[in-house]
PyMOL CGO cylinders between C-alpha atoms (Angstrom):
from pymol import cmd
from pymol.cgo import CYLINDER

trace = [
    CYLINDER, 141.25, 66.87, 127.28, 140.56, 70.79, 127.61, 0.3, 1, 1, 1, 1, 1, 1,
    CYLINDER, 140.56, 70.79, 127.61, 140.26, 72.80, 124.00, 0.3, 1, 1, 1, 1, 1, 1,
    CYLINDER, 140.26, 72.80, 124.00, 142.28, 75.51, 123.73, 0.3, 1, 1, 1, 1, 1, 1,
    CYLINDER, 142.28, 75.51, 123.73, 142.01, 76.76, 120.50, 0.3, 1, 1, 1, 1, 1, 1,
    CYLINDER, 142.01, 76.76, 120.50, 142.22, 76.58, 116.77, 0.3, 1, 1, 1, 1, 1, 1,
    CYLINDER, 142.22, 76.58, 116.77, 145.91, 76.96, 114.90, 0.3, 1, 1, 1, 1, 1, 1,
    CYLINDER, 145.91, 76.96, 114.90, 146.59, 76.94, 111.25, 0.3, 1, 1, 1, 1, 1, 1,
    CYLINDER, 146.59, 76.94, 111.25, 149.64, 74.72, 111.41, 0.3, 1, 1, 1, 1, 1, 1,
    CYLINDER, 149.64, 74.72, 111.41, 150.60, 75.51, 107.74, 0.3, 1, 1, 1, 1, 1, 1,
    CYLINDER, 150.60, 75.51, 107.74, 149.13, 77.10, 104.17, 0.3, 1, 1, 1, 1, 1, 1,
    CYLINDER, 149.13, 77.10, 104.17, 148.95, 73.81, 103.20, 0.3, 1, 1, 1, 1, 1, 1,
    CYLINDER, 148.95, 73.81, 103.20, 147.67, 71.75, 106.15, 0.3, 1, 1, 1, 1, 1, 1,
    CYLINDER, 147.67, 71.75, 106.15, 144.56, 73.44, 107.10, 0.3, 1, 1, 1, 1, 1, 1,
    CYLINDER, 144.56, 73.44, 107.10, 143.47, 73.76, 110.82, 0.3, 1, 1, 1, 1, 1, 1,
    CYLINDER, 143.47, 73.76, 110.82, 144.15, 71.73, 113.77, 0.3, 1, 1, 1, 1, 1, 1,
    CYLINDER, 144.15, 71.73, 113.77, 142.17, 71.62, 117.28, 0.3, 1, 1, 1, 1, 1, 1,
    CYLINDER, 142.17, 71.62, 117.28, 144.88, 71.77, 120.09, 0.3, 1, 1, 1, 1, 1, 1,
    CYLINDER, 144.88, 71.77, 120.09, 143.48, 69.95, 122.89, 0.3, 1, 1, 1, 1, 1, 1,
    CYLINDER, 143.48, 69.95, 122.89, 145.45, 69.83, 126.40, 0.3, 1, 1, 1, 1, 1, 1,
    CYLINDER, 145.45, 69.83, 126.40, 145.21, 66.65, 128.56, 0.3, 1, 1, 1, 1, 1, 1,
    CYLINDER, 145.21, 66.65, 128.56, 143.88, 68.01, 132.18, 0.3, 1, 1, 1, 1, 1, 1,
    CYLINDER, 143.88, 68.01, 132.18, 146.19, 67.17, 134.77, 0.3, 1, 1, 1, 1, 1, 1,
    CYLINDER, 146.19, 67.17, 134.77, 149.05, 66.22, 132.08, 0.3, 1, 1, 1, 1, 1, 1,
    CYLINDER, 149.05, 66.22, 132.08, 151.76, 67.50, 130.01, 0.3, 1, 1, 1, 1, 1, 1,
    CYLINDER, 151.76, 67.50, 130.01, 150.21, 65.99, 127.09, 0.3, 1, 1, 1, 1, 1, 1,
    CYLINDER, 150.21, 65.99, 127.09, 148.89, 67.72, 124.09, 0.3, 1, 1, 1, 1, 1, 1,
    CYLINDER, 148.89, 67.72, 124.09, 147.20, 67.10, 120.72, 0.3, 1, 1, 1, 1, 1, 1,
    CYLINDER, 147.20, 67.10, 120.72, 146.46, 68.48, 117.00, 0.3, 1, 1, 1, 1, 1, 1,
    CYLINDER, 146.46, 68.48, 117.00, 143.30, 67.28, 115.91, 0.3, 1, 1, 1, 1, 1, 1,
    CYLINDER, 143.30, 67.28, 115.91, 142.88, 68.07, 112.62, 0.3, 1, 1, 1, 1, 1, 1,
    CYLINDER, 142.88, 68.07, 112.62, 139.50, 69.76, 111.62, 0.3, 1, 1, 1, 1, 1, 1,
    CYLINDER, 139.50, 69.76, 111.62, 137.92, 71.36, 108.26, 0.3, 1, 1, 1, 1, 1, 1,
    CYLINDER, 137.92, 71.36, 108.26, 137.93, 75.18, 107.49, 0.3, 1, 1, 1, 1, 1, 1,
    CYLINDER, 137.93, 75.18, 107.49, 134.70, 75.14, 108.83, 0.3, 1, 1, 1, 1, 1, 1,
    CYLINDER, 134.70, 75.14, 108.83, 134.56, 73.24, 112.03, 0.3, 1, 1, 1, 1, 1, 1,
    CYLINDER, 134.56, 73.24, 112.03, 137.46, 75.29, 113.19, 0.3, 1, 1, 1, 1, 1, 1,
    CYLINDER, 137.46, 75.29, 113.19, 135.63, 78.87, 112.43, 0.3, 1, 1, 1, 1, 1, 1,
    CYLINDER, 135.63, 78.87, 112.43, 132.66, 77.59, 114.18, 0.3, 1, 1, 1, 1, 1, 1,
    CYLINDER, 132.66, 77.59, 114.18, 135.17, 75.97, 117.57, 0.3, 1, 1, 1, 1, 1, 1,
    CYLINDER, 135.17, 75.97, 117.57, 137.37, 79.07, 117.25, 0.3, 1, 1, 1, 1, 1, 1,
    CYLINDER, 137.37, 79.07, 117.25, 133.89, 81.25, 117.52, 0.3, 1, 1, 1, 1, 1, 1,
    CYLINDER, 133.89, 81.25, 117.52, 132.25, 79.25, 120.43, 0.3, 1, 1, 1, 1, 1, 1,
    CYLINDER, 132.25, 79.25, 120.43, 130.02, 80.71, 123.08, 0.3, 1, 1, 1, 1, 1, 1,
    CYLINDER, 130.02, 80.71, 123.08, 129.45, 84.06, 120.02, 0.3, 1, 1, 1, 1, 1, 1,
    CYLINDER, 129.45, 84.06, 120.02, 126.52, 84.15, 118.63, 0.3, 1, 1, 1, 1, 1, 1,
    CYLINDER, 126.52, 84.15, 118.63, 127.73, 82.15, 115.53, 0.3, 1, 1, 1, 1, 1, 1,
    CYLINDER, 127.73, 82.15, 115.53, 127.23, 78.80, 117.12, 0.3, 1, 1, 1, 1, 1, 1,
    CYLINDER, 127.23, 78.80, 117.12, 126.27, 76.24, 115.09, 0.3, 1, 1, 1, 1, 1, 1,
    CYLINDER, 126.27, 76.24, 115.09, 122.38, 75.10, 115.29, 0.3, 1, 1, 1, 1, 1, 1,
    CYLINDER, 122.38, 75.10, 115.29, 122.86, 71.63, 114.46, 0.3, 1, 1, 1, 1, 1, 1,
    CYLINDER, 122.86, 71.63, 114.46, 124.11, 70.28, 118.02, 0.3, 1, 1, 1, 1, 1, 1,
    CYLINDER, 124.11, 70.28, 118.02, 120.78, 71.85, 119.57, 0.3, 1, 1, 1, 1, 1, 1,
    CYLINDER, 120.78, 71.85, 119.57, 118.81, 69.88, 117.02, 0.3, 1, 1, 1, 1, 1, 1,
    CYLINDER, 118.81, 69.88, 117.02, 120.70, 66.59, 117.96, 0.3, 1, 1, 1, 1, 1, 1,
    CYLINDER, 120.70, 66.59, 117.96, 120.45, 66.94, 121.16, 0.3, 1, 1, 1, 1, 1, 1,
    CYLINDER, 120.45, 66.94, 121.16, 116.80, 67.45, 121.26, 0.3, 1, 1, 1, 1, 1, 1,
    CYLINDER, 116.80, 67.45, 121.26, 116.37, 64.29, 119.11, 0.3, 1, 1, 1, 1, 1, 1,
    CYLINDER, 116.37, 64.29, 119.11, 118.47, 62.36, 121.07, 0.3, 1, 1, 1, 1, 1, 1,
    CYLINDER, 118.47, 62.36, 121.07, 116.18, 63.21, 124.13, 0.3, 1, 1, 1, 1, 1, 1,
    CYLINDER, 116.18, 63.21, 124.13, 113.03, 62.49, 122.39, 0.3, 1, 1, 1, 1, 1, 1,
    CYLINDER, 113.03, 62.49, 122.39, 114.34, 58.99, 122.22, 0.3, 1, 1, 1, 1, 1, 1,
    CYLINDER, 114.34, 58.99, 122.22, 115.26, 59.08, 125.28, 0.3, 1, 1, 1, 1, 1, 1,
    CYLINDER, 115.26, 59.08, 125.28, 118.80, 59.51, 125.68, 0.3, 1, 1, 1, 1, 1, 1,
    CYLINDER, 118.80, 59.51, 125.68, 121.57, 62.35, 126.24, 0.3, 1, 1, 1, 1, 1, 1,
    CYLINDER, 121.57, 62.35, 126.24, 124.71, 62.94, 124.74, 0.3, 1, 1, 1, 1, 1, 1,
    CYLINDER, 124.71, 62.94, 124.74, 127.39, 62.04, 127.66, 0.3, 1, 1, 1, 1, 1, 1,
    CYLINDER, 127.39, 62.04, 127.66, 130.96, 63.03, 125.68, 0.3, 1, 1, 1, 1, 1, 1,
    CYLINDER, 130.96, 63.03, 125.68, 133.08, 62.42, 123.21, 0.3, 1, 1, 1, 1, 1, 1,
    CYLINDER, 133.08, 62.42, 123.21, 135.70, 59.86, 122.65, 0.3, 1, 1, 1, 1, 1, 1,
    CYLINDER, 135.70, 59.86, 122.65, 138.98, 60.23, 120.21, 0.3, 1, 1, 1, 1, 1, 1,
    CYLINDER, 138.98, 60.23, 120.21, 140.85, 57.40, 119.50, 0.3, 1, 1, 1, 1, 1, 1,
    CYLINDER, 140.85, 57.40, 119.50, 142.91, 56.16, 116.12, 0.3, 1, 1, 1, 1, 1, 1,
    CYLINDER, 142.91, 56.16, 116.12, 142.34, 53.10, 114.22, 0.3, 1, 1, 1, 1, 1, 1,
    CYLINDER, 142.34, 53.10, 114.22, 144.56, 50.32, 112.71, 0.3, 1, 1, 1, 1, 1, 1,
    CYLINDER, 144.56, 50.32, 112.71, 145.86, 52.93, 110.23, 0.3, 1, 1, 1, 1, 1, 1,
    CYLINDER, 145.86, 52.93, 110.23, 146.82, 55.28, 113.22, 0.3, 1, 1, 1, 1, 1, 1,
    CYLINDER, 146.82, 55.28, 113.22, 144.06, 58.12, 111.49, 0.3, 1, 1, 1, 1, 1, 1,
    CYLINDER, 144.06, 58.12, 111.49, 142.53, 59.87, 114.23, 0.3, 1, 1, 1, 1, 1, 1,
    CYLINDER, 142.53, 59.87, 114.23, 138.71, 59.21, 114.69, 0.3, 1, 1, 1, 1, 1, 1,
    CYLINDER, 138.71, 59.21, 114.69, 135.72, 60.42, 116.86, 0.3, 1, 1, 1, 1, 1, 1,
    CYLINDER, 135.72, 60.42, 116.86, 132.77, 58.97, 118.35, 0.3, 1, 1, 1, 1, 1, 1,
    CYLINDER, 132.77, 58.97, 118.35, 129.77, 60.74, 120.15, 0.3, 1, 1, 1, 1, 1, 1,
    CYLINDER, 129.77, 60.74, 120.15, 128.87, 58.23, 123.44, 0.3, 1, 1, 1, 1, 1, 1,
    CYLINDER, 128.87, 58.23, 123.44, 124.93, 58.42, 123.91, 0.3, 1, 1, 1, 1, 1, 1,
    CYLINDER, 124.93, 58.42, 123.91, 123.56, 57.26, 127.31, 0.3, 1, 1, 1, 1, 1, 1,
    CYLINDER, 123.56, 57.26, 127.31, 120.47, 55.74, 127.59, 0.3, 1, 1, 1, 1, 1, 1,
    CYLINDER, 120.47, 55.74, 127.59, 117.91, 57.69, 130.44, 0.3, 1, 1, 1, 1, 1, 1,
    CYLINDER, 117.91, 57.69, 130.44, 116.15, 54.37, 130.84, 0.3, 1, 1, 1, 1, 1, 1,
    CYLINDER, 116.15, 54.37, 130.84, 118.53, 52.27, 131.21, 0.3, 1, 1, 1, 1, 1, 1,
    CYLINDER, 118.53, 52.27, 131.21, 121.75, 53.50, 133.00, 0.3, 1, 1, 1, 1, 1, 1,
    CYLINDER, 121.75, 53.50, 133.00, 123.97, 50.75, 131.74, 0.3, 1, 1, 1, 1, 1, 1,
    CYLINDER, 123.97, 50.75, 131.74, 123.00, 51.48, 128.31, 0.3, 1, 1, 1, 1, 1, 1,
    CYLINDER, 123.00, 51.48, 128.31, 125.64, 52.88, 126.15, 0.3, 1, 1, 1, 1, 1, 1,
    CYLINDER, 125.64, 52.88, 126.15, 126.05, 53.77, 122.52, 0.3, 1, 1, 1, 1, 1, 1,
    CYLINDER, 126.05, 53.77, 122.52, 128.96, 54.84, 120.50, 0.3, 1, 1, 1, 1, 1, 1,
    CYLINDER, 128.96, 54.84, 120.50, 127.94, 56.97, 117.54, 0.3, 1, 1, 1, 1, 1, 1,
    CYLINDER, 127.94, 56.97, 117.54, 130.48, 57.47, 114.90, 0.3, 1, 1, 1, 1, 1, 1,
    CYLINDER, 130.48, 57.47, 114.90, 131.86, 61.04, 113.87, 0.3, 1, 1, 1, 1, 1, 1,
    CYLINDER, 131.86, 61.04, 113.87, 134.72, 62.98, 112.72, 0.3, 1, 1, 1, 1, 1, 1,
    CYLINDER, 134.72, 62.98, 112.72, 137.07, 64.54, 115.20, 0.3, 1, 1, 1, 1, 1, 1,
    CYLINDER, 137.07, 64.54, 115.20, 135.80, 68.14, 114.40, 0.3, 1, 1, 1, 1, 1, 1,
    CYLINDER, 135.80, 68.14, 114.40, 132.15, 67.26, 114.27, 0.3, 1, 1, 1, 1, 1, 1,
    CYLINDER, 132.15, 67.26, 114.27, 132.71, 65.65, 118.20, 0.3, 1, 1, 1, 1, 1, 1,
    CYLINDER, 132.71, 65.65, 118.20, 134.72, 68.45, 119.45, 0.3, 1, 1, 1, 1, 1, 1,
    CYLINDER, 134.72, 68.45, 119.45, 132.20, 71.03, 118.16, 0.3, 1, 1, 1, 1, 1, 1,
    CYLINDER, 132.20, 71.03, 118.16, 129.35, 68.96, 119.73, 0.3, 1, 1, 1, 1, 1, 1,
    CYLINDER, 129.35, 68.96, 119.73, 131.55, 68.75, 123.11, 0.3, 1, 1, 1, 1, 1, 1,
    CYLINDER, 131.55, 68.75, 123.11, 132.49, 72.57, 123.28, 0.3, 1, 1, 1, 1, 1, 1,
    CYLINDER, 132.49, 72.57, 123.28, 128.47, 73.68, 122.09, 0.3, 1, 1, 1, 1, 1, 1,
    CYLINDER, 128.47, 73.68, 122.09, 127.44, 71.03, 125.55, 0.3, 1, 1, 1, 1, 1, 1,
    CYLINDER, 127.44, 71.03, 125.55, 130.28, 71.98, 127.78, 0.3, 1, 1, 1, 1, 1, 1,
    CYLINDER, 130.28, 71.98, 127.78, 130.95, 67.70, 127.39, 0.3, 1, 1, 1, 1, 1, 1,
    CYLINDER, 130.95, 67.70, 127.39, 134.25, 66.03, 128.71, 0.3, 1, 1, 1, 1, 1, 1,
    CYLINDER, 134.25, 66.03, 128.71, 136.13, 65.07, 125.60, 0.3, 1, 1, 1, 1, 1, 1,
    CYLINDER, 136.13, 65.07, 125.60, 138.58, 62.13, 126.41, 0.3, 1, 1, 1, 1, 1, 1,
    CYLINDER, 138.58, 62.13, 126.41, 141.51, 60.74, 124.23, 0.3, 1, 1, 1, 1, 1, 1,
    CYLINDER, 141.51, 60.74, 124.23, 142.46, 57.18, 124.33, 0.3, 1, 1, 1, 1, 1, 1,
    CYLINDER, 142.46, 57.18, 124.33, 145.51, 56.01, 125.41, 0.3, 1, 1, 1, 1, 1, 1,
    CYLINDER, 145.51, 56.01, 125.41, 146.50, 54.80, 121.99, 0.3, 1, 1, 1, 1, 1, 1,
    CYLINDER, 146.50, 54.80, 121.99, 145.73, 58.59, 121.10, 0.3, 1, 1, 1, 1, 1, 1,
    CYLINDER, 145.73, 58.59, 121.10, 147.90, 60.32, 123.21, 0.3, 1, 1, 1, 1, 1, 1,
    CYLINDER, 147.90, 60.32, 123.21, 150.93, 57.77, 122.94, 0.3, 1, 1, 1, 1, 1, 1,
    CYLINDER, 150.93, 57.77, 122.94, 151.04, 58.18, 118.92, 0.3, 1, 1, 1, 1, 1, 1,
    CYLINDER, 151.04, 58.18, 118.92, 149.92, 61.86, 118.18, 0.3, 1, 1, 1, 1, 1, 1,
    CYLINDER, 149.92, 61.86, 118.18, 150.72, 63.44, 121.79, 0.3, 1, 1, 1, 1, 1, 1,
    CYLINDER, 150.72, 63.44, 121.79, 153.13, 66.75, 122.12, 0.3, 1, 1, 1, 1, 1, 1,
    CYLINDER, 153.13, 66.75, 122.12, 155.05, 66.44, 125.20, 0.3, 1, 1, 1, 1, 1, 1,
    CYLINDER, 155.05, 66.44, 125.20, 155.03, 69.76, 126.82, 0.3, 1, 1, 1, 1, 1, 1,
    CYLINDER, 155.03, 69.76, 126.82, 157.79, 68.81, 129.45, 0.3, 1, 1, 1, 1, 1, 1,
    CYLINDER, 157.79, 68.81, 129.45, 160.13, 68.86, 126.30, 0.3, 1, 1, 1, 1, 1, 1,
    CYLINDER, 160.13, 68.86, 126.30, 161.32, 72.49, 125.55, 0.3, 1, 1, 1, 1, 1, 1,
    CYLINDER, 161.32, 72.49, 125.55, 159.95, 71.84, 121.56, 0.3, 1, 1, 1, 1, 1, 1,
    CYLINDER, 159.95, 71.84, 121.56, 156.51, 71.08, 122.61, 0.3, 1, 1, 1, 1, 1, 1,
    CYLINDER, 156.51, 71.08, 122.61, 156.33, 73.72, 125.52, 0.3, 1, 1, 1, 1, 1, 1,
    CYLINDER, 156.33, 73.72, 125.52, 157.65, 76.23, 122.97, 0.3, 1, 1, 1, 1, 1, 1,
    CYLINDER, 157.65, 76.23, 122.97, 154.98, 75.32, 120.51, 0.3, 1, 1, 1, 1, 1, 1,
    CYLINDER, 154.98, 75.32, 120.51, 152.35, 75.74, 122.56, 0.3, 1, 1, 1, 1, 1, 1,
    CYLINDER, 152.35, 75.74, 122.56, 153.46, 79.03, 123.87, 0.3, 1, 1, 1, 1, 1, 1,
    CYLINDER, 153.46, 79.03, 123.87, 153.66, 80.12, 120.30, 0.3, 1, 1, 1, 1, 1, 1,
    CYLINDER, 153.66, 80.12, 120.30, 150.08, 78.48, 119.69, 0.3, 1, 1, 1, 1, 1, 1,
    CYLINDER, 150.08, 78.48, 119.69, 149.27, 80.44, 122.77, 0.3, 1, 1, 1, 1, 1, 1,
    CYLINDER, 149.27, 80.44, 122.77, 150.73, 83.79, 121.51, 0.3, 1, 1, 1, 1, 1, 1,
    CYLINDER, 150.73, 83.79, 121.51, 149.14, 83.63, 118.00, 0.3, 1, 1, 1, 1, 1, 1,
    CYLINDER, 149.14, 83.63, 118.00, 145.71, 83.08, 119.74, 0.3, 1, 1, 1, 1, 1, 1,
    CYLINDER, 145.71, 83.08, 119.74, 146.31, 86.08, 122.04, 0.3, 1, 1, 1, 1, 1, 1,
    CYLINDER, 146.31, 86.08, 122.04, 146.53, 88.17, 119.08, 0.3, 1, 1, 1, 1, 1, 1,
    CYLINDER, 146.53, 88.17, 119.08, 143.91, 86.84, 116.70, 0.3, 1, 1, 1, 1, 1, 1,
    CYLINDER, 143.91, 86.84, 116.70, 141.58, 87.07, 120.01, 0.3, 1, 1, 1, 1, 1, 1,
    CYLINDER, 141.58, 87.07, 120.01, 142.86, 90.98, 120.18, 0.3, 1, 1, 1, 1, 1, 1,
    CYLINDER, 142.86, 90.98, 120.18, 141.76, 91.41, 116.86, 0.3, 1, 1, 1, 1, 1, 1,
    CYLINDER, 141.76, 91.41, 116.86, 138.55, 89.97, 117.02, 0.3, 1, 1, 1, 1, 1, 1,
    CYLINDER, 138.55, 89.97, 117.02, 137.64, 91.09, 120.96, 0.3, 1, 1, 1, 1, 1, 1,
    CYLINDER, 137.64, 91.09, 120.96, 137.17, 87.97, 121.53, 0.3, 1, 1, 1, 1, 1, 1,
    CYLINDER, 137.17, 87.97, 121.53, 138.39, 87.87, 125.51, 0.3, 1, 1, 1, 1, 1, 1,
    CYLINDER, 138.39, 87.87, 125.51, 138.65, 83.82, 125.58, 0.3, 1, 1, 1, 1, 1, 1,
    CYLINDER, 138.65, 83.82, 125.58, 141.99, 82.19, 125.48, 0.3, 1, 1, 1, 1, 1, 1,
]
cmd.load_cgo(trace, "trace")
């Protein structure tokens, strides 16, 4: 999945990170905090957070590396996330560390790591872009992002 932007759903619901499926029509809107939304939107600027680099350094010192972020749903259909840490010494040793969806997306964005969404998550929460409503919703978000980028001087889409 690729992050295409951060949008406000409405004044009462907060922000969502908009992810689009690689090579597919599905789109996910992942709730994020205001802080996470601002950092995700500013990714690549001098306002990037310092904790991902610190976390990466600690994991590297302990003999591992962060491989990806995984998004899923729990038994109550809430969105959950984990970062997958791979051991450098043992190629088959993988540890999944729980985190918030926003933290996982921030970490993946900072390190340009892949984001994987489970089939359960896409089945329960995806917006199908092949229908007119989903395509129109994505287009509205893109127009909103373009207008925001024009105001801030950000050239990313």
